[in-house]
C-alpha positions in Angstrom: 173.1 140.9 118.8 172.6 142.7 122.1 175.2 145.0 123.5 175.6 142.6 126.4 176.9 139.8 124.2 178.5 141.8 121.4 182.2 141.1 121.4 185.1 141.1 119.1 185.9 137.5 118.0 187.7 135.5 115.4 188.9 137.3 112.3 187.5 140.7 113.5 189.5 140.5 116.7 192.6 139.5 114.7 192.2 142.5 112.4 191.6 144.8 115.3 194.9 143.7 116.9 196.7 144.1 113.6 195.6 147.7 113.3 196.7 148.5 116.8 200.1 146.9 116.1 200.5 149.1 112.9 199.5 152.2 114.8 201.9 151.6 117.6 204.8 150.9 115.2 204.1 153.9 113.1 204.0 156.2 116.1 200.4 157.4 115.5 198.6 158.1 118.9 196.2 155.2 119.6 193.3 157.6 120.3 193.6 159.1 116.9 193.8 155.7 115.3 190.7 154.5 117.2 188.8 157.7 116.1 189.7 156.9 112.5 188.6 153.3 112.9 185.3 154.5 114.4 184.5 156.4 111.2 184.2 153.1 109.3 182.5 151.2 112.1 179.9 148.7 111.0 177.2 150.0 113.3 176.5 152.7 115.8 177.4 150.5 118.8 180.8 149.8 117.4 181.4 153.4 116.5 180.4 154.5 120.0 182.6 151.9 121.6 185.7 152.9 119.6 185.1 156.6 120.3 184.7 155.9 124.0 188.0 154.0 124.1 189.7 156.8 122.2 188.4 159.3 124.7 189.7 157.2 127.6 193.1 157.0 125.9 193.2 160.7 125.3 192.6 161.2 129.1 195.7 159.1 129.8 194.2 155.7 130.6 196.2 152.7 129.4 195.0 150.6 126.5 194.4 147.6 128.6 192.0 149.5 130.9 190.0 150.8 128.0 189.8 147.3 126.5 188.5 146.0 129.8 185.9 148.8 130.2 184.5 148.2 126.8 183.5 144.6 127.7 184.1 143.6 124.1 187.4 141.8 124.4 188.5 138.4 125.8 190.4 138.3 129.1 193.4 136.9 127.3 193.7 140.0 125.1 193.4 142.3 128.1 196.0 140.4 130.1 198.5 140.3 127.2 197.9 143.9 126.5 198.6 144.8 130.1 201.8 142.7 129.9 202.9 144.4 126.7 202.4 147.9 128.3 204.5 146.8 131.3 207.4 145.4 129.2 207.3 147.9 126.4 206.5 145.3 123.8 202.9 146.2 123.1 203.4 146.1 119.3 204.8 142.6 119.5 201.9 141.5 121.7 199.3 142.9 119.3 201.0 141.3 116.3 201.1 137.9 118.1 197.5 138.2 119.3 196.5 139.0 115.7 198.2 135.8 114.5 196.7 133.8 117.4 193.1 134.8 116.7 193.5 134.5 113.0 194.5 130.9 113.4 191.7 130.3 115.9 189.2 131.7 113.4 190.3 129.5 110.5 190.5 126.4 112.7 187.0 126.9 113.9 185.7 127.7 110.4 187.3 124.6 109.0 185.9 122.4 111.8 182.5 123.9 111.3 182.6 123.2 107.5 183.9 119.7 108.2 181.0 118.9 110.4 178.3 120.7 108.4 178.9 119.2 105.0 178.9 115.5 106.1 175.9 116.2 108.4 173.9 117.6 105.5 174.9 114.6 103.3 173.8 112.2 106.1 170.5 114.0 106.5 169.8 114.0 102.8 170.7 110.3 102.6 168.2 109.5 105.4 165.5 111.5 103.7 166.0 109.7 100.4 166.0 106.3 102.0 162.9 107.1 104.1 161.0 108.2 101.0 162.2 105.2 99.0 161.3 102.6 101.6 158.1 104.1 103.0 156.5 105.8 99.9 158.0 104.5 96.6 158.4 100.8 97.3 154.8 100.3 98.6 153.6 101.6 95.2 155.6 98.8 93.4 154.3 96.3 95.9 150.8 97.2 95.0 151.5 97.0 91.2 153.1 93.6 91.5 150.2 92.3 93.6 147.7 93.5 91.0 149.8 91.5 88.4 149.5 88.3 90.4 153.0 88.3 91.9 154.7 89.6 95.0 158.0 91.0 96.3 160.2 88.3 97.8 160.2 88.0 101.6 163.8 89.1 101.9 163.1 92.2 99.9 160.0 92.9 101.9 162.0 92.6 105.1 164.7 94.9 103.8 162.0 97.5 102.9 160.5 97.4 106.4 164.0 97.5 108.1 165.0 100.4 105.8 161.8 102.3 106.6 162.1 101.9 110.3 165.9 102.6 110.4 165.8 105.7 108.3 162.8 107.1 110.2 164.4 106.5 113.6 167.7 108.0 112.3 165.8 111.1 111.1 164.2 111.5 114.5 167.6 111.2 116.2 169.1 113.7 113.8 166.3 116.1 114.6 166.8 115.6 118.3 170.6 116.2 117.9 169.9 119.4 116.0 167.6 120.6 118.8 170.3 119.8 121.4 173.0 121.6 119.4 170.8 124.7 119.0 169.9 124.6 122.7 173.6 124.3 123.5 174.5 127.2 121.3 171.8 129.5 122.7 172.6 128.5 126.4 176.3 128.9 125.7 175.8 132.6 124.9 174.6 133.1 128.4 177.3 130.9 130.0 174.8 128.2 131.2 175.5 125.1 129.2 173.8 122.0 130.6 176.0 119.4 132.3 175.5 116.8 129.5 176.6 119.3 126.9 179.7 120.1 128.8 180.4 116.3 129.2 180.2 115.8 125.4 182.4 118.8 124.8 185.0 117.7 127.3 185.0 114.2 125.8 185.7 115.7 122.4 188.5 117.9 123.8 190.2 115.0 125.5 190.0 112.4 122.7 189.8 114.3 119.4 193.0 114.7 117.4 191.7 118.0 116.1 191.2 119.3 119.6 194.6 118.0 120.7 196.5 119.7 117.9 194.5 122.9 118.6 195.4 122.8 122.3 199.1 122.3 121.5 199.0 125.3 119.1 197.5 127.5 121.8 200.2 126.2 124.3 203.0 127.1 121.9 201.5 130.4 120.9 200.9 131.5 124.5 204.3 130.5 125.9 206.1 132.1 122.9 204.2 135.4 123.3 204.9 135.5 127.0 208.6 135.0 126.3 208.6 137.8 123.7 206.9 140.0 126.2 209.5 139.5 129.0 207.3 137.4 131.2 208.7 134.6 133.2 208.3 131.1 131.7 206.2 129.7 134.5 203.8 132.7 134.2 203.5 132.0 130.5 202.7 128.4 131.3 199.9 129.6 133.6 198.5 131.6 130.8 198.7 128.7 128.4 197.0 126.4 130.9 194.0 128.7 130.8 193.8 128.5 127.0 194.1 124.8 126.4 190.8 122.9 126.5 192.1 119.5 127.3 192.0 118.5 131.0 194.8 116.0 130.7 197.1 118.5 129.0 196.3 121.1 131.6 197.4 118.7 134.3 200.6 118.0 132.5 201.2 121.7 132.2 200.8 122.1 135.9 203.6 119.6 136.4 205.8 121.5 133.8 205.1 124.7 135.6 206.2 123.3 139.0 209.5 122.0 137.4 210.2 125.3 135.7 209.5 127.2 139.0 212.0 124.9 140.8 214.8 125.8 138.3 214.4 123.5 135.3 214.2 125.1 131.8 211.2 124.6 129.6 212.7 121.8 127.5 213.8 119.7 130.5 210.4 120.2 132.1 208.3 119.1 129.1 210.7 116.2 128.4 209.4 114.5 131.5 205.9 114.5 130.1 204.6 113.3 126.7 203.3 116.7 125.7 205.9 116.9 122.9 207.5 113.9 121.3 209.9 113.0 118.5 211.0 115.8 116.2 209.0 118.4 118.1 211.0 117.7 121.3 214.2 117.9 119.3 213.3 121.3 118.1 212.5 122.5 121.6 215.9 121.2 122.7 217.7 123.0 119.9 215.7 126.2 120.5 216.4 126.1 124.2 220.2 125.7 123.7 220.4 128.3 121.0 218.3 130.9 123.0 215.6 130.9 120.3 212.9 129.0 122.2 210.2 131.6 121.3 211.0 131.2 117.6 210.8 127.4 117.8 207.5 127.6 119.6 206.1 129.9 116.9 207.2 127.4 114.3 205.6 124.5 116.3 202.4 126.6 116.6 202.2 126.8 112.9 202.8 123.1 112.5 200.1 122.2 114.9 197.7 124.5 113.1 198.4 122.6 109.9 198.0 119.3 111.8 194.5 120.4 112.9 193.6 121.1 109.3 195.0 117.8 108.2 192.9 116.0 110.9 189.8 117.7 109.7 190.5 116.8 106.1 191.1 113.2 107.2 187.8 113.1 109.0 186.0 114.3 105.9 187.8 111.8 103.7 186.6 109.0 105.9 183.0 110.2 106.2 182.2 110.8 102.5 183.0 107.2 101.2 181.0 105.8 104.1 177.9 107.9 103.2 178.3 106.9 99.5 178.7 103.2 100.4 175.5 103.2 102.5 173.6 105.0 99.7 174.9 102.5 97.1 173.8 99.5 99.2 170.3 101.1 99.8 169.8 101.7 96.1 171.0 98.2 95.3 168.4 96.8 97.7 165.7 98.9 96.1 166.7 97.8 92.6 166.7 94.1 93.6 163.3 94.5 95.3 161.9 96.0 92.0 163.7 93.8 89.4 163.4 90.4 91.0 159.5 90.3 90.8 159.7 91.9 87.4 162.0 89.1 86.2 159.5 86.6 87.6 156.6 88.2 85.7 158.6 88.3 82.4 159.6 84.6 82.7 156.0 83.7 83.4 154.7 85.3 80.2 157.6 83.9 78.3 159.4 87.1 77.3 
């Protein structure tokens, strides 16, 4: 990976924030901690980056400035670090950021596994069907014709349909793989095509997994802003930049306007359907008890679990469908083979 695109992400970023939180709470100067971390850097680029940040801190620059100059950290981390320095809650910010990016990592990993495994099963199924219908069955057809019989018309039609369908599906799967690879490469340079963005937005606005992930980010961001001493409406602005659902972002804008006009967070979100049922009750209890940040942390954990549950539900629905299709295809193949064989046996009197 080039220096231009090399950034801290996912679990690596989470562990980095955890180490900073430990250093701050222990009273160890951050530049000494970064120098120690550089000794165990994975490559020369990372070691040089950490040493450069340590030197900047030694010269008196704030941590947020050194993070920004490194070019290896998301804007959200830099912003919240700056906020923690201003309010004196830098250790709390780093701990919350560590939890935030850890959950982001495991959510993305679970989603990737949920998509990869069924996709591999589907591709293997299509390959098996294509080989059966286009290569294996014609052999049996030739054998039966040499014995003076033929495969029934229905079975022959099923073979032709299966061969065409599986071949077309394989072509579509290959095209989809090319599009995904192109989207991944172009995304690294921030130039995703319009059609890829449209598909991505559709997933964000309609998927239960994406919805739960956006609500987790919302709860996490607002809770962190409250712990850091930031005004609630400013925390909502930060959350709006993290959620990936356009409809949720619009609702957050309405919540932000209500909060800015004097409403508390619970009263503002109650007017929308962002939170419903028991979650809304928890927000009301937390707001009245002065423990809204604690309640939001709890809800963030709940939504992280809901994301995982949605992924598992998706897998549980796909696997039986794939098995059912394979069973039907194998059944057609067996019928196409056994029916002519039964006719031959009856002819010779066996």
